[in-house]
BARORO-834119 format. One record per residue: x, y, z of N, C-alpha, C, O in turn. Coordinates in Angstrom, 3 decimals, always signed. Example, Ala and Ser with C-alpha at 12.3 -4.5 7.8 and 13.67 -1.06 7.14 Angstrom:
BARORO-834119
- +13.190|-5.690|+7.800|+12.300|-4.500|+7.800|+13.200|-3.300|+7.800|+14.236|-3.319|+8.465 $
- +12.850|-2.250|+7.080|+13.670|-1.060|+7.140|+12.900|+0.030|+7.870|+13.409|+1.138|+8.039 $
This chain:
BARORO-834119
- -3.782|+18.540|+17.897|-2.412|+18.382|+17.913|-1.878|+19.422|+16.932|-2.624|+19.836|+16.045 $
- -0.465|+19.923|+17.059|+0.050|+21.018|+16.272|+0.641|+19.905|+15.053|+0.978|+18.724|+15.141 $
- +0.599|+20.818|+13.945|+1.083|+19.970|+12.673|+2.441|+20.670|+12.215|+2.267|+21.760|+11.670 $
- +3.376|+20.365|+12.301|+4.680|+20.989|+11.437|+5.211|+20.373|+10.169|+4.841|+19.269|+9.769 $
- +5.968|+21.024|+9.640|+6.576|+20.294|+8.491|+8.090|+20.491|+8.497|+8.565|+21.583|+8.808 $
- +8.770|+19.567|+8.198|+10.206|+19.384|+8.173|+10.763|+20.450|+7.318|+10.396|+20.312|+6.151 $
- +11.616|+21.585|+7.540|+12.268|+22.622|+6.905|+13.005|+22.335|+5.821|+12.941|+23.001|+4.788 $
- +13.835|+21.221|+5.995|+14.648|+20.878|+4.942|+14.141|+19.682|+4.013|+14.771|+19.460|+2.979 $
- +13.011|+18.890|+4.341|+12.773|+17.891|+3.439|+11.314|+17.926|+2.969|+11.050|+17.293|+1.947 $
- +10.356|+18.579|+3.586|+9.156|+18.566|+3.105|+8.509|+20.165|+2.797|+7.501|+20.407|+2.133 $
- +9.344|+21.089|+3.438|+9.067|+22.514|+3.053|+9.152|+22.737|+1.526|+8.232|+23.142|+0.815 $
- +10.446|+22.398|+1.122|+10.948|+22.574|-0.521|+9.966|+21.869|-1.290|+9.600|+22.396|-2.341 $
- +9.480|+20.777|-0.951|+8.589|+20.057|-1.991|+7.301|+20.829|-1.862|+6.782|+21.131|-2.936 $
- +6.672|+21.215|-0.746|+5.439|+22.169|-0.689|+5.541|+23.137|-1.467|+4.679|+23.340|-2.322 $
- +6.569|+23.888|-1.331|+6.708|+25.212|-1.945|+6.661|+24.975|-3.344|+6.014|+25.850|-3.919 $
- +7.132|+24.077|-4.114|+7.160|+23.598|-5.476|+5.740|+23.287|-5.924|+5.360|+23.711|-7.015 $
- +4.960|+22.593|-5.170|+3.741|+22.190|-5.362|+2.920|+23.701|-5.227|+2.174|+24.012|-6.155 $
- +3.042|+24.442|-4.293|+2.462|+25.601|-4.492|+2.719|+26.628|-5.628|+1.838|+27.341|-6.109 $
- +3.831|+26.625|-5.948|+4.404|+27.128|-7.300|+3.510|+27.099|-8.225|+3.352|+28.179|-8.793 $
- +2.773|+26.117|-8.629|+1.863|+25.555|-9.590|+0.483|+25.180|-9.088|-0.008|+24.093|-9.392 $
- -0.121|+26.013|-8.362|-1.474|+25.451|-7.493|-2.333|+24.942|-8.484|-2.777|+23.818|-8.253 $
- -2.729|+25.572|-9.691|-3.652|+24.729|-10.543|-3.392|+23.318|-11.032|-4.304|+22.503|-11.174 $
- -2.220|+23.076|-11.264|-1.884|+21.950|-11.661|-1.458|+21.012|-10.158|-1.249|+19.820|-10.384 $
- -1.369|+21.298|-9.213|-1.226|+20.385|-8.033|-2.255|+20.974|-7.160|-1.938|+21.354|-6.033 $
- -3.409|+21.074|-7.573|-4.632|+21.313|-6.684|-5.043|+19.975|-5.860|-5.209|+20.096|-4.646 $
- -5.206|+18.764|-6.443|-5.631|+17.593|-5.830|-4.588|+17.572|-4.613|-4.981|+17.688|-3.452 $
- -3.163|+17.410|-4.964|-2.224|+17.141|-3.906|-2.313|+18.024|-2.691|-2.209|+17.599|-1.540 $
- -2.525|+19.353|-3.039|-2.388|+20.464|-1.840|-3.743|+20.419|-1.364|-3.699|+20.779|-0.187 $
- -4.883|+20.163|-1.684|-6.005|+19.772|-1.088|-5.803|+18.705|-0.333|-6.289|+18.902|+0.780 $
- -5.266|+17.576|-0.439|-5.237|+16.373|+0.066|-4.123|+16.632|+1.392|-4.302|+16.053|+2.464 $
- -3.058|+17.497|+1.186|-2.272|+17.752|+2.196|-2.799|+18.565|+3.471|-2.607|+18.329|+4.664 $
- -3.510|+19.577|+2.866|-4.344|+20.471|+3.693|-5.432|+19.749|+4.705|-5.644|+20.101|+5.866 $
- -5.875|+18.996|+4.222|-7.124|+18.009|+4.424|-6.357|+17.013|+5.776|-6.695|+17.080|+6.958 $
- -5.514|+16.321|+5.331|-4.480|+15.598|+6.564|-4.216|+16.526|+7.612|-4.468|+16.191|+8.769 $
- -3.731|+17.670|+7.352|-3.313|+18.755|+8.430|-4.665|+18.963|+9.083|-4.531|+18.634|+10.261 $
- -5.713|+19.299|+8.887|-6.781|+19.399|+9.566|-7.253|+18.383|+10.344|-7.726|+18.465|+11.478 $
- -7.067|+17.252|+9.541|-7.407|+15.854|+10.536|-6.729|+15.552|+11.832|-7.183|+15.100|+12.883 $
- -5.514|+15.920|+11.485|-4.484|+15.789|+12.726|-4.730|+16.782|+13.575|-4.813|+16.436|+14.754 $
- -4.892|+18.070|+13.304|-5.272|+19.153|+14.333|-6.206|+18.921|+15.270|-6.131|+19.233|+16.458 $
- -7.382|+18.188|+14.543|-8.428|+17.960|+15.373|-8.579|+16.651|+16.025|-9.664|+16.237|+16.434 $
- -7.368|+15.949|+16.122|-7.323|+14.679|+16.863|-6.229|+14.572|+17.531|-5.228|+15.167|+17.132 $
- -6.195|+13.770|+18.714|-5.182|+13.287|+19.750|-4.451|+12.150|+19.091|-3.376|+11.810|+19.585 $
- -4.951|+11.469|+17.944|-4.390|+10.045|+17.734|-3.933|+10.323|+16.225|-4.536|+11.059|+15.443 $
- -2.694|+9.563|+15.936|-2.169|+9.379|+14.685|-3.304|+8.844|+13.763|-4.181|+8.073|+14.153 $
- -3.211|+9.263|+12.687|-4.125|+8.941|+11.484|-3.242|+8.157|+10.297|-2.011|+8.184|+10.301 $
- -3.954|+7.520|+9.376|-3.144|+7.039|+8.372|-2.540|+5.388|+8.892|-2.771|+4.882|+9.990 $
- -1.824|+4.836|+7.902|-1.014|+3.599|+8.205|+0.218|+3.940|+8.937|+1.072|+4.773|+8.633 $
- +0.149|+2.974|+10.187|+1.374|+3.080|+11.046|+2.567|+2.042|+10.447|+2.147|+1.136|+9.727 $
- +3.602|+2.089|+10.620|+4.772|+1.529|+10.490|+5.412|+0.892|+11.596|+6.137|+1.551|+12.341 $
- +5.211|-0.339|+11.773|+6.093|-0.981|+12.950|+7.499|-0.781|+13.165|+8.283|-0.945|+12.231 $
- +7.907|-0.431|+14.347|+9.280|-0.046|+14.692|+10.319|-0.792|+13.647|+11.158|-0.214|+12.957 $
- +10.096|-2.045|+13.688|+10.974|-2.942|+12.971|+10.976|-3.069|+11.556|+11.733|-3.764|+10.878 $
- +9.876|-2.185|+11.106|+9.914|-2.162|+9.532|+10.270|-0.631|+8.935|+10.336|-0.349|+7.738 $
- +10.470|+0.237|+10.001|+10.988|+1.554|+9.362|+12.221|+1.630|+9.084|+13.045|+1.365|+9.959 $
- +12.618|+2.006|+7.808|+13.836|+2.163|+7.166|+14.923|+2.995|+8.153|+14.585|+3.957|+8.842 $
- +16.119|+2.515|+8.100|+17.191|+2.978|+8.744|+17.371|+4.557|+8.461|+17.662|+5.447|+9.261 $
- +17.145|+4.621|+7.275|+17.269|+6.264|+6.876|+16.300|+7.344|+7.757|+16.641|+8.496|+8.023 $
- +15.158|+6.783|+8.106|+14.122|+7.733|+8.972|+14.854|+7.602|+10.423|+15.115|+8.616|+11.070 $
- +15.134|+6.451|+10.842|+15.651|+6.455|+12.179|+16.854|+7.306|+12.424|+16.995|+8.022|+13.415 $
- +17.888|+7.148|+11.242|+18.928|+8.137|+11.386|+18.806|+9.602|+11.127|+19.238|+10.465|+11.891 $
- +18.246|+9.804|+10.102|+17.951|+11.182|+9.746|+16.938|+12.088|+10.565|+16.963|+13.318|+10.528 $
- +15.966|+11.267|+11.373|+14.899|+12.192|+11.953|+14.948|+11.783|+13.572|+14.258|+12.290|+14.455 $
- +15.838|+10.843|+13.709|+15.581|+10.095|+15.164|+14.340|+10.029|+15.630|+13.926|+10.562|+16.659 $
- +13.609|+9.227|+14.702|+12.060|+9.246|+15.124|+11.942|+7.876|+15.711|+12.801|+7.039|+15.432 $
- +10.871|+7.564|+16.560|+10.519|+6.355|+17.357|+9.163|+5.757|+16.398|+8.931|+4.548|+16.414 $
- +8.417|+6.573|+15.683|+7.306|+6.304|+15.095|+7.292|+6.736|+13.673|+7.974|+7.725|+13.402 $
- +6.520|+6.064|+12.572|+6.260|+6.529|+11.320|+5.184|+6.185|+10.811|+4.879|+4.993|+10.799 $
- +4.350|+7.158|+10.269|+2.985|+6.979|+9.570|+2.896|+7.357|+8.067|+3.778|+8.074|+7.594 $
- +2.156|+7.033|+7.507|+2.032|+7.618|+5.997|+0.291|+7.649|+5.676|-0.498|+6.863|+6.201 $
- +0.001|+8.472|+4.937|-1.110|+8.885|+4.291|-1.049|+8.500|+2.758|-0.058|+8.870|+2.129 $
- -2.069|+7.763|+2.094|-1.912|+7.370|+0.749|-2.445|+9.110|+0.139|-3.272|+9.803|+0.732 $
- -1.914|+9.405|-0.808|-2.106|+10.843|-1.255|-2.624|+10.358|-2.845|-2.648|+9.195|-3.246 $
- -2.992|+11.478|-3.558|-3.371|+11.476|-4.884|-2.306|+11.160|-5.909|-1.181|+11.591|-5.654 $
- -2.456|+10.562|-6.889|-1.255|+10.111|-7.848|-0.116|+9.027|-7.217|+1.069|+9.145|-7.528 $
- -0.539|+8.062|-6.390|-0.123|+6.924|-5.790|+1.242|+7.625|-4.914|+2.298|+7.006|-4.779 $
- +1.035|+8.867|-4.416|+2.072|+9.318|-3.527|+1.703|+9.082|-1.987|+0.551|+8.938|-1.580 $
- +2.843|+9.065|-1.199|+2.682|+9.033|+0.408|+3.349|+10.147|+0.845|+4.347|+10.739|+0.434 $
- +2.363|+10.366|+2.046|+2.802|+11.711|+2.859|+3.383|+10.997|+4.127|+2.598|+10.329|+4.800 $
- +4.659|+11.080|+4.498|+5.341|+10.623|+5.316|+5.091|+11.280|+6.603|+4.964|+12.500|+6.499 $
- +4.991|+10.819|+7.743|+4.985|+11.653|+9.073|+5.532|+11.223|+10.485|+5.910|+10.052|+10.447 $
- +5.654|+11.680|+11.445|+5.916|+11.148|+12.477|+5.098|+11.928|+13.774|+4.753|+13.108|+13.710 $
- +4.889|+11.171|+14.790|+4.197|+11.954|+16.126|+5.295|+11.974|+17.000|+6.018|+10.995|+17.189 $
- +5.455|+13.230|+17.616|+6.517|+13.029|+18.724|+5.878|+14.134|+19.818|+4.909|+14.867|+19.619 $
- +6.647|+14.046|+20.954|+6.148|+14.868|+22.238|+6.614|+16.155|+21.837|+7.658|+16.418|+21.240 $
- +5.539|+17.081|+22.313|+5.770|+18.603|+22.475|+5.796|+19.269|+23.782|+4.978|+18.871|+24.612 $
- +6.541|+20.148|+24.080|+6.337|+20.896|+25.226|+5.221|+21.584|+25.813|+4.769|+21.563|+26.958 $
- +4.766|+22.395|+24.437|+3.550|+22.881|+24.560|+2.452|+22.441|+24.229|+1.463|+23.010|+24.693 $
- +2.264|+21.249|+23.293|+0.986|+20.779|+22.924|+0.932|+19.464|+23.418|-0.063|+18.806|+23.115 $
- +1.789|+18.956|+24.108|+1.497|+17.603|+24.174|+2.148|+16.510|+23.190|+2.947|+15.612|+23.458 $
- +1.615|+16.833|+22.089|+2.063|+15.945|+20.925|+2.020|+16.695|+19.506|+1.059|+17.430|+19.278 $
- +2.843|+16.564|+18.725|+2.584|+17.500|+17.523|+3.077|+16.162|+16.304|+3.827|+15.213|+16.535 $
- +2.497|+16.437|+15.242|+2.660|+15.786|+14.091|+3.722|+16.443|+13.247|+3.583|+17.662|+13.152 $
- +4.611|+15.989|+12.699|+5.748|+16.554|+11.655|+5.704|+15.737|+10.441|+5.927|+14.529|+10.358 $
- +5.368|+16.601|+9.458|+5.453|+16.104|+7.931|+6.835|+16.001|+7.643|+7.595|+16.968|+7.597 $
- +7.154|+14.822|+7.450|+8.690|+14.540|+6.823|+9.090|+14.600|+5.358|+10.134|+15.141|+4.996 $
- +8.200|+14.009|+4.502|+8.311|+13.968|+3.278|+7.230|+13.570|+2.368|+6.290|+12.969|+2.888 $
- +7.189|+13.799|+1.077|+6.134|+13.472|+0.026|+6.734|+12.693|-0.995|+7.426|+13.245|-1.850 $
- +6.526|+11.362|-0.995|+7.353|+10.411|-1.692|+6.227|+10.176|-2.920|+5.019|+10.261|-2.698 $
- +6.811|+9.856|-4.306|+6.099|+9.062|-5.314|+5.996|+7.452|-4.960|+6.655|+6.908|-4.074 $
- +5.272|+6.952|-5.615|+5.260|+5.467|-5.405|+6.426|+4.846|-5.588|+6.690|+3.916|-4.825 $
- +7.075|+5.100|-6.299|+8.225|+4.253|-6.679|+9.521|+5.052|-5.695|+10.573|+4.423|-5.586 $
- +9.437|+6.071|-5.180|+10.498|+6.420|-4.224|+10.026|+5.588|-3.096|+10.996|+5.014|-2.601 $
- +8.761|+5.253|-2.404|+8.160|+4.830|-1.446|+8.972|+3.556|-1.324|+9.677|+3.274|-0.356 $
- +8.775|+2.725|-2.546|+9.234|+1.425|-2.857|+10.597|+1.257|-2.534|+10.955|+0.402|-1.724 $
- +11.540|+2.166|-3.228|+12.916|+2.086|-2.828|+13.272|+2.380|-1.366|+14.090|+1.794|-0.656 $
- +12.528|+3.349|-1.094|+12.924|+3.606|+0.612|+12.699|+2.482|+1.312|+13.583|+2.157|+2.103 $
- +11.704|+1.777|+1.222|+11.158|+0.743|+1.977|+11.862|-0.606|+1.522|+11.706|-1.566|+2.277 $
- +12.589|-0.780|+0.418|+13.142|-1.782|-0.102|+12.486|-2.811|-0.824|+12.903|-3.950|-1.036 $
- +11.349|-2.262|-1.205|+10.450|-3.059|-2.301|+10.449|-2.791|-3.555|+10.295|-1.638|-3.959 $
- +10.634|-3.906|-4.420|+10.963|-4.096|-5.675|+9.866|-4.617|-6.520|+8.981|-5.365|-6.105 $
- +9.980|-4.163|-7.764|+8.772|-4.890|-8.672|+9.195|-6.395|-9.250|+10.335|-6.605|-9.663 $
- +8.312|-7.270|-9.239|+8.493|-8.362|-9.695|+8.936|-8.309|-11.166|+8.514|-7.409|-11.892 $
- +9.696|-9.162|-11.578|+10.082|-9.357|-13.202|+8.727|-9.940|-13.637|+8.003|-10.623|-12.913 $
- +8.438|-9.541|-15.076|+7.330|-10.565|-15.434|+8.105|-11.484|-16.653|+9.035|-11.192|-17.403 $
- +7.412|-12.544|-16.524|+7.988|-13.577|-17.637|+7.773|-13.731|-18.793|+8.363|-14.612|-19.419 $
């Protein structure tokens, strides 16, 4: 499966990580590992989000039908989709890399207040 990166949402984040490779080594290695796993598979990997749980943000912004995520270092989530490709049959598209808090906000999860 071919693996691509969204030019407006994922590539700038990846470029920032690459700017300080020493500090971001674990994250960069994890992204490369996910990419290799997807390239060598015909099946999606990671957690699958059911259609009715996909935030409207993703449906509207990316016009997607499926959404997956990988748990990454430092509680980040690598969000991606699988779509049909004319040349490869299927391709994975990395959408964005979210922190735990960003992920919770995007999906409408909130922290419980302590008493």
